[in-house]
N, C-alpha and C positions, 0 to 999 in steps of 0.2 A: 774509599775515602769520599768520593763524590756522593755515594749513597748515604753515608753518615751525615754529610753536610746537608743533603736534601732533607733527611729525616729531622735534623736539628731545626732547619728552617720551618718545616711544617709544624713541629711542636711549638715553636716560638709564635707562629701566626695563630695557632689554635689557642695558646695561652693568652695572647693579646686579645683575641676575639672574646674570650671569657671576661677579661678585664673591661673590654668595651661594653658588654652587657651590664656589668656591675655599675659602671659610671652612668649609663642610661637609666638604670633602675633608680639610682640615687637622685638623678635629676628629675625623673618622673615622680619619685616620692616627695621631693621638695615641692613640686608643682601641685601634688595632691593636697599637701598641707596648706598651701596658699588658697586652693579651691575651697577647702573646708572653712578657712577663715573668712573668705569672701561670702560664702553662703550663710555663715553665722551672722555676719554684718547685715546681709540682705534680709534675712529673716527677722532680725531685730528691728530693722527700719520699716519693712513692709507688712509684716504679719503681727508684730507686737508694738509697733509705733514707738520704738525706743531709739533715740538718736545717739549713736556712738561711733567715734572715728569718722573720718572721711565725710564730713558734713556736705561737701559738694558732690552732686550727682556726676559731674565730670570726672572727679578724682576716682570715684567708685567705678565708673565706666572704663577708664583707662586701666585700672587695676584688673578688672574682669577681662579686658581684651588681652592684656599681657599673659594671663593664665591660659586662656583658650588658644591663643597663638602658640604658646609653648607646647600645649597638649597636642595640637594638630601637627605641628612641625615634628615633634618627637614620634608621633604615630607614623608619619610618612617616612621618617628616617629609619625607624625600626622595621617598617614593611619591606625594606630592601634587605635587611639582615635576617629576618625571620623566615620560618617555614609554616606550613599548615595555614595558608591564607584563608582557605575555604572554612575550616573549622573555627578559626579565630574570628573571622568576619561574621560568620553566622551567629556565634556566641554573643558578640558585641551588639549585633543588630537585634537579636532576640531580647537582650537586656534593655535596649532602647525602646523597643515596642512595649515591654513590660512596664517601664517607667511611664510611658504614655497612658497605658491602661489604668494604672494606679492613680495617676494624677487626675485623669478624667473622672474617676469615681470619687476620689477624696476631695479634690479642690478644683471643680470644673471651671471656675472663673480664672484660675491660674495654671491650667493644665499645660503639659509639654507635648507638643507635636513637632516632629522634625528637630528633635534635640540633638545634642552633640554626640551621644552614643549611637543614635540612628545614623547620623552622618558618617561617623567613623566606621561603623559596620559596612555601610554601602561603599565607602572609599576603599576599605580593605578588600572587599569583594571585587571592586572594579580593577584592582591591580592584576587580578588573575588573567583576564583576557588582554589587558593592555601591556603586560610586562614584556612580551617579545618585541613590541614596538619601542617601549621606553628604553630597553637596554641598548638599542641601536642609536639613541640620541646622545651626543656628547654631553657629559654631565654639566659642564659650565654653561653650555647653551641651554640645557634643560632648566637649570636654576634661574638664569636670567629671564627666559621666556615665561616660566611658571610664576615667578615673583611679579613680573610686569603685568601679567594677566590678572593676578590677584589684586594688585594695586589699582588696576584699571576698572575692575568689576566690583570693588569693595562696596560701593553704594548701590548695587543693583537692586537690592530690596527696598531702597528709598526712591526708586524711580529714575535713576540716572547712572551714568558712567562717571567714575571719579573715586577719590579716596577721602573718606571722612568728611571734612568740611570743604573739600575741593570738589566742585562739580564741573565736569568737562562736557557732558552732553545729556540733556533730558531725553528720556525714552517715552515712546507712545503709551498711553494708558491702556490700550487694548491688549497689551502684553500681560497685564496684571489682573488676570481673571481666574478665580478658582483655586482649589487646593493643589492641582497638578502644577500649575504655574508657580505657586508658592513653594513647592518642593524644589523646583529648579532655581529659585531665587527671585522670581517675579512676584513679590508679596502682594496679595490682593488686600483691598481695604477691609474686608471682612475677616481677615486673618489676624487674631489678637492673642496669640499664644506665647508662653514664656520659652526661654532657652532655644531661640530659633537659629538653626544652623543648616541652611539649604545647601544643595549640591554646589551651586555657584554663589559666591566666589571661593568657598572654602576648599574645594577640591584642588584649586591651584596652589594653595598654601600647603596642602598635604603633599602634592607633587614636588613642591620646593624642597620639603624635607627629604623626599625620596631621592631626588637628584643630588642633594647635599651629601647624602650617604654614599652615593655612587662616586662622587668626587673625592671624598676623604677616606674611602675604604682602604685599609692596610697602609696608609701613609704613616711614616715613623713618628712625626710630631703629634699626630692625632693619637697614636697608640700610647704615647707617653701620657697624654692627657687622660686617657681612659683608665689609667691606674688609680685615679683619685675616686674614692667612694666612701660612704658612711653606712655601716651595717644597718642601723635603724631605718634609714631612708631606703636602703636596698629592699628591706622587707615590705615597706609600704609600696614601693614602686612595682615589685613583683606581683602584688595583690591589689593593684590600683583599681581594677574593675570591681572587686568586692568592696573596697573602701568607698567607691563612687556610689554603689547601690545602697549602702547602709548609712552613709554619713548624714543625709538629710533627715531621715526619721529620728536618728539619735539626737541631732541638733535640735529638732523641733521638740522632742520630749524634754530635753534639758532646759530649753528656753521656756517651755510651758510651765515647768516646775518653778523656775526662777521668777517668772513674771506673772 
C-alpha cells in the first residue's frame, strides 16, 4: 500500500513538473513575441526613421527593460530546473559570439558586444561551479540578497551605485577603463555598443530567478498555476533561441521591403 502511494506521489510530481515546463515555455514564448515587437519598433525608429507607437524614449526604454528582466529571471528560474548546464550554456554563449561577429561585419556602428545571449551563456556556465554553494543558501534569503544587490548595482554602468534615476554613491572613474572592466559592468567612455548586458548587475537578477525556483519548487499552489499554457506560445518558448537568432534579419528584410 505504501509503495503504491509512493509511486502515485512520484508520478504526480513528475506530471506536475512537465506542466511546469509547459507554463514556462508559454511565458517565454510571450516574452519572445514582445521582444520581436520591440525590435521591430526600434528598427523602424533608428534604422528607417519611421516614428510609430511609443513616441517617448522613456516608454520604449521601460518596455525594453520589462522584456529583458523577464528573460533573465526566467533563465535563472529554469537553470534550477534544467540539466545539461554545460551544453546549454556553451550553445547560448556561442550564439552570442556569433551575433557579435555578424553585427561587427554588417553594421559596425551598431554592433553588439556583451549582448544578452553572451551574458546568459556565461550566467548558465557560472551555475555549474556555484550550485553546490547556492543550494546551501535558504531560498528566501537568496531571493532577498540577490534582488537587493541587483537594485543596488543597477546603475553600475553609469558610474554609480543606485537604481535607475536614484543615485546612492558615485564611483571613481579609474574603475571604468577598457573592455574587461566593461564586461564586468564598469562601462568605459569608449564603449558604445548596442544591447549591453554586463556580468554585473544582471547576474544578480539571474540568481533572483534561481532562488525563486528553489523557493517555489513543488509547492502545490505553484503546481496549479503551472497547468496554464498555450500551445502556440509553448512552441515559440521551446525554440526561443532559434527565434532570437532569426527574428532580426527577418524584421530587417520585411521593413526594407516596406520602406
